[in-house]
C-alpha positions as CSV (number, residue, x, y, z in Angstrom):
1,M,-31.6,-43.3,0.0
2,A,-30.8,-39.8,-1.4
3,S,-29.1,-37.4,1.0
4,T,-31.3,-34.8,2.6
5,Y,-28.4,-32.6,3.3
6,P,-27.7,-29.6,0.9
7,D,-24.8,-29.6,-1.5
8,I,-22.1,-27.8,0.4
9,Y,-19.1,-26.9,-1.6
10,G,-19.5,-29.7,-3.9
11,F,-20.3,-32.5,-1.2
12,K,-23.5,-34.1,-1.5
13,N,-23.4,-35.2,2.1
14,Y,-21.7,-32.8,4.2
15,R,-22.3,-35.1,7.3
16,Y,-19.4,-37.3,6.3
17,N,-17.9,-39.0,9.4
18,Q,-20.2,-36.9,11.6
19,W,-19.0,-33.8,10.4
20,P,-21.3,-31.3,12.3
21,Y,-21.4,-28.1,10.1
22,A,-23.4,-27.3,7.0
23,S,-21.7,-24.0,7.0
24,V,-19.5,-21.8,9.4
25,Q,-20.8,-18.5,10.2
26,V,-18.3,-15.6,10.5
27,K,-19.1,-12.7,12.7
28,V,-16.8,-9.7,12.9
29,V,-16.8,-8.8,16.6
30,G,-14.0,-6.0,16.6
31,W,-11.9,-3.6,14.8
32,A,-8.3,-2.6,15.8
33,V,-7.0,0.8,14.7
34,K,-4.2,2.9,15.4
35,D,-6.4,5.9,15.6
36,R,-10.2,5.9,15.9
37,S,-10.4,8.6,13.2
38,T,-9.4,5.8,10.7
39,L,-13.0,4.5,11.0
40,K,-15.8,6.6,9.7
41,G,-19.2,6.9,11.5
42,D,-20.3,5.6,14.8
43,D,-20.6,1.8,14.8
44,D,-21.4,0.4,18.3
45,S,-22.3,-3.2,17.0
46,V,-18.7,-4.1,17.3
47,D,-15.7,-3.4,19.9
48,I,-13.5,-0.8,18.7
49,Y,-9.7,-1.0,19.9
50,A,-7.9,2.1,19.2
51,G,-4.4,2.8,20.2
52,N,-3.9,-0.8,21.6
53,L,-0.5,-1.5,19.7
54,D,1.7,-4.5,19.7
55,E,5.4,-4.6,20.0
56,G,5.8,-3.9,16.5
57,G,3.4,-1.0,16.4
58,A,0.4,-2.8,14.8
59,P,-3.1,-2.2,16.3
60,Q,-4.5,-5.3,17.9
61,C,-7.8,-6.2,19.7
62,A,-7.4,-6.7,23.5
63,E,-5.7,-9.8,24.4
64,P,-7.7,-10.6,27.3
65,C,-10.4,-11.2,24.8
66,G,-8.5,-13.5,22.4
67,R,-8.8,-17.3,22.4
68,F,-5.2,-17.6,21.4
69,F,-4.3,-15.8,24.6
70,H,-6.9,-17.7,26.7
71,Q,-7.1,-21.2,25.4
72,D,-8.5,-22.0,28.9
73,G,-11.8,-20.1,28.0
74,D,-11.4,-17.6,30.8
75,Y,-12.5,-14.2,29.4
76,S,-13.0,-12.7,32.9
77,Q,-10.6,-9.9,32.2
78,C,-12.2,-9.1,28.7
79,P,-14.2,-6.0,28.5
80,G,-17.8,-7.4,28.0
81,K,-16.6,-10.8,29.2
82,A,-16.9,-13.9,27.0
83,A,-19.7,-12.6,25.0
84,H,-17.0,-10.1,23.5
85,H,-14.1,-12.7,22.9
86,Y,-12.7,-13.3,19.4
87,D,-11.6,-16.6,18.1
88,E,-9.1,-15.4,15.4
89,S,-7.8,-12.2,13.9
90,L,-7.2,-10.9,10.5
91,W,-4.1,-8.8,10.6
92,L,-3.3,-6.8,7.5
93,T,0.2,-5.4,7.3
94,K,1.4,-2.7,4.7
95,G,4.4,-3.5,2.6
96,M,4.7,-7.0,3.9
97,G,5.3,-8.5,0.5
98,F,5.6,-12.3,0.6
99,G,5.5,-14.2,3.8
100,D,1.9,-14.3,4.8
101,A,1.1,-16.4,7.9
102,G,-1.6,-18.3,9.6
103,G,-2.0,-20.4,12.7
104,D,-4.3,-21.0,15.6
105,W,-4.4,-17.1,16.2
106,G,-5.7,-16.2,12.8
107,Q,-4.1,-14.6,9.7
108,R,-1.7,-12.2,8.8
109,L,-1.7,-10.9,5.2
110,H,-0.2,-8.1,3.1
111,Q,-2.6,-5.4,3.1
112,E,-2.2,-4.4,-0.5
113,Y,-3.1,-8.0,-1.7
114,F,-6.1,-8.2,0.7
115,T,-7.6,-4.8,-0.1
116,N,-7.0,-5.1,-4.0
117,A,-8.6,-8.7,-4.0
118,L,-11.8,-7.8,-2.1
119,D,-14.0,-8.1,-5.3
120,E,-12.6,-11.4,-6.2
121,E,-14.5,-14.5,-5.5
122,N,-11.6,-16.5,-4.0
123,L,-8.8,-14.7,-2.2
124,H,-6.6,-17.7,-2.6
125,I,-3.6,-16.7,-0.3
126,Y,-6.2,-15.8,2.4
127,L,-7.9,-19.2,1.9
128,H,-4.6,-20.8,2.2
129,E,-3.8,-19.2,5.5
130,V,-7.3,-19.9,6.9
131,G,-6.7,-23.6,6.0
132,R,-3.6,-23.2,8.3
133,T,-5.7,-21.7,11.1
134,F,-8.0,-24.9,10.8
135,G,-5.0,-27.0,11.3
136,L,-4.5,-28.2,7.7
137,D,-0.7,-28.9,6.7
138,D,1.1,-26.8,4.1
139,F,2.2,-28.9,1.0
140,Y,5.1,-26.7,-0.5
141,D,7.5,-29.4,-1.7
142,W,5.4,-32.5,-2.0
143,T,2.0,-33.9,-3.0
144,P,0.4,-36.4,-0.7
145,T,-0.5,-38.7,-3.7
146,P,0.7,-38.7,-7.2
147,D,-2.9,-38.3,-8.8
148,V,-3.9,-35.3,-6.8
149,G,-3.8,-31.8,-9.0
150,G,-3.8,-28.4,-7.4
151,F,-5.2,-27.7,-4.0
152,I,-5.3,-24.6,-1.9
153,M,-3.0,-25.9,0.8
154,N,-0.4,-26.5,-1.9
155,A,0.5,-22.9,-2.3
156,G,0.2,-21.7,-5.9
157,S,-1.4,-24.7,-7.3
158,A,-5.0,-23.6,-6.9
159,T,-6.8,-20.4,-6.6
160,E,-9.9,-21.8,-5.0
161,I,-10.8,-24.5,-2.5
162,T,-10.8,-27.9,-4.0
163,E,-12.5,-31.2,-3.4
164,F,-9.1,-32.4,-2.1
165,D,-8.8,-29.4,0.3
166,Q,-12.6,-30.4,1.6
167,W,-11.4,-34.0,2.2
168,M,-8.2,-32.9,4.2
169,I,-10.4,-30.9,6.6
170,R,-12.8,-33.8,7.2
171,D,-9.7,-36.0,7.7
172,F,-8.5,-33.6,10.4
173,W,-11.9,-33.9,11.9
174,R,-11.7,-37.6,11.8
175,H,-8.6,-37.4,14.1
176,I,-10.0,-34.9,16.6
177,K,-13.8,-35.4,16.7
178,N,-13.9,-37.7,19.8
179,R,-12.5,-34.4,21.9
180,Y,-16.0,-33.0,21.0
181,G,-18.1,-35.9,21.8
182,Y,-18.5,-37.3,18.2
Protein backbone atom coordinates (compact mmCIF):
# COMPACT_ATOMS: atom_id res chain seq x y z
CA MET A 1 0.00 0.00 0.00
CA ALA A 2 1.36 3.43 -0.90
CA SER A 3 2.04 5.93 1.87
CA THR A 4 -0.61 8.59 2.33
CA TYR A 5 1.87 10.88 4.09
CA PRO A 6 3.65 13.72 2.31
CA ASP A 7 7.31 13.53 1.41
CA ILE A 8 8.96 15.38 4.31
CA TYR A 9 12.63 16.16 3.72
CA GLY A 10 13.03 13.14 1.48
CA PHE A 11 11.19 10.65 3.66
CA LYS A 12 8.24 8.99 1.99
CA ASN A 13 6.71 8.02 5.33
CA TYR A 14 7.46 10.45 8.12
CA ARG A 15 5.43 8.29 10.53
CA TYR A 16 8.38 5.91 10.91
CA ASN A 17 8.30 4.34 14.37
CA GLN A 18 5.27 6.46 15.34
CA TRP A 19 7.12 9.74 14.64
CA PRO A 20 4.29 12.22 15.29
CA TYR A 21 5.37 15.24 13.27
CA ALA A 22 4.89 16.11 9.61
CA SER A 23 6.53 19.45 10.31
CA VAL A 24 7.61 21.56 13.24
CA GLN A 25 6.05 24.99 13.51
CA VAL A 26 8.29 27.77 14.76
CA LYS A 27 6.72 30.80 16.37
CA VAL A 28 8.72 33.84 17.46
CA VAL A 29 7.25 34.89 20.80
CA GLY A 30 9.69 37.57 21.91
CA TRP A 31 12.64 39.81 21.20
CA ALA A 32 15.35 40.72 23.68
CA VAL A 33 17.27 43.96 23.10
CA LYS A 34 19.54 46.19 25.15
CA ASP A 35 17.59 49.27 24.10
CA ARG A 36 14.00 49.36 22.78
CA SER A 37 15.04 51.89 20.12
CA THR A 38 16.92 49.02 18.41
CA LEU A 39 13.57 47.76 17.10
CA LYS A 40 11.69 49.90 14.61
CA GLY A 41 7.97 50.34 14.78
CA ASP A 42 5.43 49.09 17.25
CA ASP A 43 4.91 45.35 17.27
CA ASP A 44 2.65 44.13 20.03
CA SER A 45 2.34 40.63 18.54
CA VAL A 46 5.40 39.46 20.51
CA ASP A 47 6.84 40.23 23.93
CA ILE A 48 9.73 42.68 23.92
CA TYR A 49 12.31 42.49 26.69
CA ALA A 50 14.39 45.67 26.75
CA GLY A 51 17.25 46.17 29.18
CA ASN A 52 17.02 42.65 30.66
CA LEU A 53 20.72 41.74 30.47
CA ASP A 54 22.54 38.59 31.53
CA GLU A 55 25.80 38.61 33.54
CA GLY A 56 27.79 39.18 30.33
CA GLY A 57 25.67 42.15 29.28
CA ALA A 58 23.71 40.37 26.53
CA PRO A 59 19.97 40.98 26.26
CA GLN A 60 17.77 38.07 27.22
CA CYS A 61 14.10 37.22 27.47
CA ALA A 62 12.63 36.85 30.95
CA GLU A 63 13.95 33.76 32.71
CA PRO A 64 10.57 33.07 34.38
CA CYS A 65 9.22 32.47 30.84
CA GLY A 66 11.94 30.05 29.67
CA ARG A 67 11.48 26.28 29.51
CA PHE A 68 15.17 25.77 30.31
CA PHE A 69 14.72 27.67 33.57
CA HIS A 70 11.36 26.05 34.37
CA GLN A 71 11.52 22.46 33.21
CA ASP A 72 8.70 21.76 35.65
CA GLY A 73 6.37 23.76 33.37
CA ASP A 74 5.61 26.34 36.08
CA TYR A 75 5.31 29.69 34.29
CA SER A 76 3.29 31.34 37.06
CA GLN A 77 5.94 34.07 37.44
CA CYS A 78 6.09 34.76 33.70
CA PRO A 79 4.28 37.93 32.59
CA GLY A 80 1.44 36.50 30.53
CA LYS A 81 1.85 33.09 32.24
CA ALA A 82 2.28 29.90 30.19
CA ALA A 83 0.82 31.46 27.03
CA HIS A 84 3.94 33.67 26.85
CA HIS A 85 6.61 31.07 27.58
CA TYR A 86 9.46 30.24 25.19
CA ASP A 87 11.01 26.84 24.57
CA GLU A 88 14.39 27.94 23.27
CA SER A 89 16.28 31.08 22.42
CA LEU A 90 18.53 32.17 19.59
CA TRP A 91 21.34 34.23 21.05
CA LEU A 92 23.37 36.23 18.51
CA THR A 93 26.73 37.48 19.77
CA LYS A 94 28.92 40.05 18.00
CA GLY A 95 32.55 39.10 17.38
CA MET A 96 32.08 35.60 18.74
CA GLY A 97 34.07 33.96 15.94
CA PHE A 98 34.20 30.19 16.29
CA GLY A 99 32.66 28.48 19.26
CA ASP A 100 28.97 28.44 18.45
CA ALA A 101 26.89 26.45 20.91
CA GLY A 102 23.59 24.65 21.18
CA GLY A 103 21.76 22.83 23.92
CA ASP A 104 18.36 22.35 25.50
CA TRP A 105 18.21 26.11 26.07
CA GLY A 106 18.62 27.03 22.37
CA GLN A 107 21.47 28.22 20.19
CA ARG A 108 24.26 30.80 20.48
CA LEU A 109 25.80 31.92 17.20
CA HIS A 110 28.10 34.67 16.05
CA GLN A 111 25.92 37.49 14.78
CA GLU A 112 27.99 38.19 11.67
CA TYR A 113 27.59 34.64 10.39
CA PHE A 114 23.85 34.55 11.03
CA THR A 115 22.94 37.94 9.58
CA ASN A 116 25.21 37.51 6.54
CA ALA A 117 23.65 34.13 5.77
CA LEU A 118 19.96 35.02 6.07
CA ASP A 119 19.40 34.73 2.31
CA GLU A 120 20.95 31.25 2.17
CA GLU A 121 18.69 28.22 2.00
CA ASN A 122 20.64 26.32 4.66
CA LEU A 123 22.43 28.02 7.54
CA HIS A 124 24.52 24.93 8.25
CA ILE A 125 26.09 26.09 11.53
CA TYR A 126 22.65 27.03 12.84
CA LEU A 127 21.25 23.68 11.65
CA HIS A 128 24.05 21.87 13.50
CA GLU A 129 23.31 23.77 16.73
CA VAL A 130 19.56 23.12 16.40
CA GLY A 131 20.45 19.42 16.09
CA ARG A 132 22.16 19.69 19.47
CA THR A 133 19.03 21.36 20.86
CA PHE A 134 17.06 18.32 19.66
CA GLY A 135 19.48 16.04 21.52
CA LEU A 136 21.62 14.82 18.63
CA ASP A 137 25.25 13.94 19.25
CA ASP A 138 28.18 15.84 17.79
CA PHE A 139 30.46 13.85 15.53
CA TYR A 140 33.68 15.83 15.40
CA ASP A 141 36.27 13.09 15.32
CA TRP A 142 34.52 9.89 14.27
CA THR A 143 31.85 8.60 11.92
CA PRO A 144 29.19 6.21 13.24
CA THR A 145 29.60 3.79 10.32
CA PRO A 146 32.24 3.75 7.60
CA ASP A 147 29.74 4.09 4.74
CA VAL A 148 28.15 7.35 5.96
CA GLY A 149 29.26 10.46 4.10
CA GLY A 150 28.78 13.99 5.30
CA PHE A 151 25.97 14.94 7.65
CA ILE A 152 25.07 18.12 9.51
CA MET A 153 25.98 16.76 12.97
CA ASN A 154 29.49 15.99 11.69
CA ALA A 155 30.51 19.65 11.71
CA GLY A 156 31.88 20.85 8.39
CA SER A 157 31.03 17.71 6.44
CA ALA A 158 27.62 18.87 5.11
CA THR A 159 25.91 22.19 4.52
CA GLU A 160 22.35 20.86 4.68
CA ILE A 161 20.36 18.29 6.61
CA THR A 162 20.99 14.86 5.12
CA GLU A 163 19.07 11.62 5.18
CA PHE A 164 21.45 10.36 7.86
CA ASP A 165 20.60 13.36 10.09
CA GLN A 166 16.92 12.56 9.63
CA TRP A 167 17.49 8.98 10.71
CA MET A 168 19.45 10.15 13.76
CA ILE A 169 16.52 12.24 15.03
CA ARG A 170 14.18 9.31 14.46
CA ASP A 171 16.55 7.00 16.35
CA PHE A 172 16.64 9.50 19.22
CA TRP A 173 12.81 9.46 19.13
CA ARG A 174 12.87 5.65 19.29
CA HIS A 175 14.62 5.89 22.66
CA ILE A 176 12.38 8.53 24.24
CA LYS A 177 8.94 8.05 22.64
CA ASN A 178 7.58 5.99 25.54
CA ARG A 179 7.89 9.11 27.74
CA TYR A 180 5.19 10.68 25.58
CA GLY A 181 2.79 7.78 25.34
CA TYR A 182 3.90 6.37 21.97
